[in-house]
VOGU-3710 file (C-alpha; in Angstrom, 3 decimals, decimal comma):
1> xxxxxxxxxx> -8,277/-41,068/1,371  -6,010/-42,584/-0,905  -2,034/-42,434/-0,787  -0,074/-41,278/-3,778  3,463/-42,110/-4,094  5,460/-40,137/-6,647  8,617/-41,706/-8,202  11,515/-41,011/-10,012  11,058/-36,682/-10,010  13,796/-34,171/-8,747
11> xxxxxxxxxx> 12,127/-32,678/-6,149  12,729/-29,192/-4,307  13,112/-30,106/-1,083  15,240/-27,952/1,963  16,266/-25,661/-1,074  17,383/-27,691/-3,482  17,052/-30,274/-5,758  17,015/-33,982/-5,073  16,185/-36,977/-6,366  13,297/-38,034/-4,377
21> xxxxxxxxxx> 10,153/-40,392/-3,694  7,247/-38,640/-1,955  4,648/-40,549/-0,321  1,383/-39,257/0,693  -0,586/-40,066/3,097  -4,166/-38,429/4,664  -4,090/-35,375/2,672  -0,303/-34,990/3,808  3,529/-35,427/2,845  4,370/-38,484/5,401
31> xxxxxxxxxx> 7,858/-38,951/3,731  10,689/-37,739/1,278  13,306/-40,370/0,352  15,476/-42,064/-2,164  13,279/-45,054/-1,617  9,288/-44,872/-1,707  6,821/-47,153/-0,192  4,006/-48,946/-1,278  1,182/-46,155/-2,567  -2,491/-47,162/-3,829
41> xxxxxxxxxx> -1,508/-44,408/-7,056  2,050/-44,102/-7,909  3,044/-41,383/-10,525  5,800/-41,915/-12,810  7,902/-38,102/-11,985  11,001/-39,278/-14,212  11,869/-36,191/-16,305  9,830/-33,466/-13,930  10,147/-31,203/-11,214  8,180/-32,045/-7,813
51> xxxxxxxxxx> 7,498/-28,430/-6,495  5,284/-26,871/-3,751  2,317/-25,727/-5,307  2,077/-22,000/-5,982  0,329/-19,826/-3,967  -1,363/-16,790/-4,893  -2,277/-14,029/-2,726  -3,373/-11,695/-5,065  -4,910/-12,839/-8,239  -8,200/-11,077/-10,482
61> xxxxxxxxxx> -8,012/-12,532/-13,139  -11,575/-14,461/-12,173  -12,864/-11,081/-13,238  -12,627/-12,177/-16,427  -14,809/-15,052/-16,263  -17,586/-12,467/-14,231  -17,606/-10,096/-17,090  -15,245/-10,882/-20,411  -16,747/-7,679/-21,799  -18,089/-4,935/-20,537
71> xxxxxxxxxx> -21,844/-4,973/-19,352  -21,650/-8,865/-19,907  -22,362/-10,988/-16,978  -21,932/-14,763/-16,318  -22,892/-16,998/-12,869  -20,317/-16,384/-10,168  -20,571/-20,500/-10,258  -19,717/-20,771/-13,114  -16,711/-18,338/-13,215  -15,442/-19,834/-10,210
81> xxxxxxxxxx> -15,346/-22,983/-11,674  -13,090/-21,919/-14,834  -10,896/-19,847/-12,810  -10,292/-22,996/-10,581  -9,210/-25,088/-13,386  -7,087/-22,002/-14,868  -5,619/-22,133/-11,246  -4,847/-25,530/-11,162  -3,018/-25,693/-14,405  -0,940/-23,516/-14,190
91> xxxxxxxxxx> 0,435/-24,937/-10,719  -1,747/-22,447/-8,283  -3,108/-24,842/-5,470  -3,678/-22,007/-3,137  -5,594/-19,323/-4,178  -6,922/-16,260/-2,887  -9,276/-13,957/-5,421  -8,333/-10,812/-5,274  -12,287/-9,138/-4,956  -12,622/-5,584/-4,499
101> xxxxxxxxxx> -15,064/-3,797/-3,262  -15,519/-0,431/-4,576  -17,788/2,731/-4,420  -18,975/2,399/-7,666  -21,572/-0,119/-8,805  -20,774/-3,066/-11,162  -18,551/-5,285/-11,270  -16,844/-4,171/-8,275  -19,430/-2,864/-6,307  -21,479/-4,262/-3,189
111> xxxxxxxxxx> -23,860/-6,448/-4,154  -20,679/-8,732/-6,381  -19,094/-8,483/-3,588  -21,345/-10,046/-1,115  -22,272/-12,607/-3,733  -18,844/-13,451/-4,650  -17,550/-14,379/-0,822  -20,968/-16,139/-0,348  -20,182/-18,461/-3,538  -16,769/-19,021/-2,345
121> xxxxxxxxxx> -17,895/-19,464/0,451  -20,506/-22,432/-1,139  -18,221/-23,921/-3,741  -15,075/-24,152/-1,803  -16,090/-27,896/-1,124  -16,388/-28,625/-5,010  -12,969/-26,056/-6,418  -9,553/-28,003/-6,700  -7,440/-25,188/-5,169  -7,805/-23,959/-2,131
131> xxxxxxxxxx> -9,992/-21,518/-2,457  -9,995/-17,808/-0,296  -10,979/-14,303/0,126  -8,677/-11,445/-0,413  -10,766/-8,137/0,247  -9,045/-5,360/-1,745  -11,439/-2,687/0,464  -11,630/0,673/-1,585  -11,003/2,905/1,117  -13,613/5,840/0,071
141> xxxxxxxxxx> -15,876/3,203/-0,127  -17,108/4,130/3,519  -20,499/2,934/3,074  -19,305/-1,189/3,149  -17,553/-0,228/6,742  -19,594/-1,503/9,338  -20,534/-4,983/6,775  -16,460/-5,360/6,501  -15,945/-5,073/10,114  -18,550/-8,007/10,507
151> xxxxxxxxxx> -17,091/-10,183/8,060  -13,782/-9,602/9,889  -14,899/-10,421/13,353  -16,533/-13,936/11,410  -13,391/-14,886/10,057  -15,087/-14,474/6,196  -12,362/-11,914/5,481  -8,648/-14,452/5,088  -6,695/-11,460/3,803  -7,675/-7,410/3,829
161> xxxxxxxxxx> -5,647/-5,090/1,518  -6,536/-0,964/1,500  -7,113/0,331/-2,091  -6,617/4,055/-2,871  -7,975/4,167/-6,304  -9,161/7,509/-6,226  -6,756/9,629/-7,539  -6,448/7,592/-10,957  -10,169/7,479/-11,189  -10,487/11,499/-10,713
171> xxxxxxxxxx> -7,031/11,967/-13,350  -9,226/9,394/-15,949  -12,226/11,359/-15,579  -10,232/14,257/-17,732  -9,845/11,170/-20,356  -13,181/10,524/-22,623  -11,720/6,792/-23,349  -10,290/6,251/-19,655  -14,265/7,885/-18,042  -16,355/6,008/-20,269
181> xxxxxxxxxx> -14,540/2,084/-19,707  -15,514/3,179/-15,802  -18,511/4,300/-16,228  -19,405/1,682/-18,979  -18,351/-0,884/-15,803  -20,418/1,007/-13,401  -23,149/0,568/-15,202  -24,203/3,832/-14,506  -25,341/7,133/-17,226  -22,360/9,483/-17,254
191> xxxxxxxxxx> -24,727/12,291/-14,974  -25,098/9,561/-12,331  -21,804/8,983/-12,197  -20,235/12,023/-12,323  -22,701/12,930/-9,347  -21,921/9,720/-7,634  -17,487/10,527/-7,852  -18,355/14,035/-6,326  -20,286/12,767/-3,698  -17,893/9,642/-2,428
201> xxxxxxxxxx> -15,180/12,615/-2,858  -17,189/15,063/-0,249  -15,988/12,254/2,345  -12,732/12,216/1,806  -11,642/13,618/5,642  -13,228/10,427/6,763  -10,602/7,774/5,000  -8,408/8,052/7,412  -9,867/7,189/10,493  -11,906/4,179/8,290
211> xxxxxxxxxx> -8,551/2,487/7,832  -7,477/2,803/11,545  -10,551/1,045/12,641  -10,362/-2,061/10,435  -7,174/-2,481/10,894  -7,629/-2,511/14,627  -10,103/-5,313/14,065  -8,466/-6,976/11,468  -5,252/-7,304/13,991  -7,200/-7,918/16,962
221> xxxxxxxxxx> -8,200/-11,004/14,708  -5,316/-12,064/13,191  -6,077/-11,495/9,598  -2,477/-10,345/7,532  -3,241/-6,637/6,135  -2,145/-5,145/2,859  -1,391/-1,890/1,699  -1,928/-1,273/-2,460  0,578/0,729/-4,692  2,336/2,356/-1,884
231> xxxxxxxxxx> 3,840/5,756/-3,354  5,762/6,645/-0,644  8,396/5,491/2,383  6,289/7,690/4,698  2,779/6,287/3,376  4,272/2,686/3,704  5,343/3,861/7,679  1,951/4,926/8,331  0,342/1,473/7,277  3,283/0,068/9,127
241> xxxxxxxxxx> 2,474/1,886/12,084  -1,231/0,231/11,539  -0,158/-3,018/11,275  -0,469/-3,357/7,525  2,965/-5,405/7,191  2,246/-6,170/3,406  2,922/-3,750/0,865  1,484/-4,714/-2,489  3,022/-3,359/-5,705  5,223/-0,613/-4,547
251> xxxxxxxxxx> 5,426/1,677/-7,365  9,482/3,458/-6,771  12,181/1,604/-5,281  12,631/4,043/-2,466  9,210/2,637/-0,870  10,108/-0,631/-2,052  13,701/-0,311/-0,338  11,984/1,411/2,872  8,932/-1,724/3,049  12,284/-4,537/2,782
261> xxxxxxxxxx> 14,325/-2,542/5,029  11,744/-2,352/7,647  10,946/-6,350/7,359  7,772/-5,912/5,333  6,802/-8,209/2,507  6,716/-6,932/-0,421  4,743/-7,977/-3,602  4,946/-7,213/-6,991  3,054/-9,116/-10,212  4,020/-11,971/-11,670
271> xxxxxxxxxx> 3,214/-10,517/-15,611  5,641/-7,683/-14,533  8,429/-10,344/-14,988  6,884/-12,178/-17,674  6,748/-9,243/-19,863  9,512/-7,537/-19,475  7,864/-4,346/-17,010  5,003/-3,141/-15,577  2,148/-2,616/-17,698  1,849/0,885/-15,756
281> xxxxxxxxxx> 4,998/1,941/-16,360  6,107/1,584/-12,987  8,607/-0,484/-11,316  9,876/-3,274/-13,308  9,742/-6,512/-10,828  12,425/-8,186/-12,139  14,678/-5,307/-11,098  13,434/-5,101/-7,453  13,966/-8,967/-7,520  17,334/-8,900/-8,263
291> xxxxxxxxxx> 17,800/-6,036/-6,032  16,251/-8,015/-3,063  13,489/-5,429/-3,032  10,496/-8,343/-4,032  9,989/-10,770/-1,569  6,552/-12,230/-3,184  5,228/-12,399/-6,605  1,583/-13,005/-7,430  -0,641/-13,755/-10,345  -2,383/-10,217/-11,122
301> xxxxxxxxxx> -4,412/-10,921/-13,791  -3,032/-13,693/-15,508  -2,930/-16,793/-13,919  -0,223/-18,596/-16,170  2,527/-15,066/-14,908  3,657/-17,074/-11,675  5,041/-20,545/-12,744  6,774/-18,596/-15,997  8,234/-15,857/-14,224  9,922/-18,638/-11,663
311> xxxxxxxxxx> 11,971/-20,263/-14,206  12,388/-16,772/-16,368  14,394/-15,441/-13,163  16,188/-18,680/-12,939  16,529/-18,782/-17,412  17,952/-15,378/-16,800  20,153/-15,823/-13,707  18,641/-13,635/-11,498  17,493/-16,117/-8,914  18,869/-19,642/-8,682
321> xxxxxxxxxx> 15,462/-21,536/-8,903  14,511/-23,149/-5,288  15,162/-18,947/-4,331  12,673/-18,120/-7,430  10,344/-20,484/-6,168  9,864/-19,633/-3,053  8,582/-15,830/-4,331  5,273/-17,897/-5,381  4,988/-20,485/-2,999  6,697/-20,504/0,575
331> xxxxxxxxxx> 7,655/-16,641/0,886  3,332/-16,021/0,429  2,130/-19,190/2,384  4,627/-17,398/5,347  2,905/-14,014/4,116  -0,550/-15,308/4,822  -0,116/-17,059/8,075  0,074/-20,722/6,076  2,898/-22,485/7,657  1,222/-25,994/6,503
341> xxxxxxxxxx> 2,295/-25,311/2,961  4,837/-23,791/0,165  7,505/-26,327/0,959  7,922/-30,276/0,388  8,505/-31,887/3,728  6,873/-34,812/5,920  4,048/-33,304/7,811  3,567/-30,504/5,015  -0,323/-30,043/3,553  0,112/-31,896/0,205
351> xxxxxxxxxx> 0,001/-29,442/-2,493  2,748/-31,205/-4,459  2,798/-29,764/-8,586  5,024/-32,069/-11,293  6,317/-29,694/-13,938  7,811/-30,429/-17,005  10,652/-27,738/-17,567  12,887/-29,204/-20,740  11,830/-25,945/-21,878  12,836/-23,351/-19,482
361> xxxxxxxxxx> 11,105/-20,503/-20,409  7,755/-22,397/-21,035  7,393/-24,608/-18,207  4,248/-26,261/-18,090  2,088/-28,351/-15,257  2,069/-32,355/-15,856  0,271/-33,063/-12,917  -0,928/-31,375/-9,573  -2,372/-32,623/-6,253  -4,050/-30,125/-3,526
371> xxxxxxxxxx> -4,429/-31,911/-0,197  -3,198/-34,541/-0,941  -5,636/-35,424/-3,867  -4,613/-36,127/-7,472  -6,739/-33,202/-9,205  -5,037/-32,652/-12,558  -2,711/-35,179/-14,731  -2,664/-34,170/-18,866  -0,119/-37,629/-18,937  -2,042/-40,392/-18,267
381> xxxxxxxxxx> 0,431/-42,808/-19,157  2,245/-41,697/-15,679  -0,253/-43,633/-13,493  2,275/-47,286/-12,853  -0,471/-48,837/-10,819  -3,814/-48,005/-8,930  -5,283/-50,512/-6,846  -8,647/-50,767/-5,503  -9,982/-47,716/-3,582  -12,923/-49,497/-2,667
391> xxxxxx> -11,809/-50,449/0,961  -10,662/-46,773/1,531  -14,375/-45,322/0,855  -15,443/-43,778/3,942  -18,413/-44,180/5,471  -21,218/-41,099/4,757
//
């Protein structure tokens, strides 16, 4: 492996920024000090902030690479590579691809769920970001339960979320434009889609027991659980009783407050912060942050958002930057059980990004190191020296 020495940056260490040299060896951070020792690669970090890499626990922007327009498909391997490049360029060094497995066919159907999981497992060594599988189970997708149970037992799922968009589906059925969008996404005819919705709704009474069974299996195998779009404190309490301790996008302050007071993690969308509000008209993420009701920000549908949101919260004096950065790095790492990252500290996995923040509302990533390897660099002149690496090549 290649040793790396970052010199001259302001590094986020122990909750505050300090001038430090960061030494990386054997995929880990070896030392953070005022004086650096030799490294195979020396990086000039002057004028830049050194930050722990972003841990994005919920992102589905990769879907646009798979299907940029309704009915227009591209190969999954191409989509994953392009998404990986976008994630790394925006400081995301650990990415959980939030894959919806729905009862409807098409982009979010059974075939794509299988294909995407297989592709992630096969391509993981080729991707720069640590790429993981976040399964979003549409709770009415009862036929998927046996397969999901097998995936949980065999360790193929890194996060399991319970989604219920059936109310939204039935409401959209009366809106011609929204209904047509759903039909196009499914690849079915209108009559076939209507019949499918009817069959799925007929099994409504079987849904709660399915959720409970899957939650129990996930708990037994220490897989973090999330509930999506919780509507009330009562619903959050029901999920918490099943060991579901992460509340994704609670739709009102009352529910977010109940979750926070009970010690749950609350996840909101970073695009919500960047855009100044929710695109659905629900809770303002910046407002939740200011009230201490948001513990994690995720990219949701836009990979640049976590980086931008953290700096925006600091610029707007909602949170100091170290605390704002924890929302996109340290906190999601802790919530997902990845205790080896989310901090710049000796012994931690070397996931580090160098950020040019001279324009506070438009920060950009200059360099990214993932698992001890330099995988992204926009300013090659920052490499001060690089010794011959041939002696470090490990035998096959």
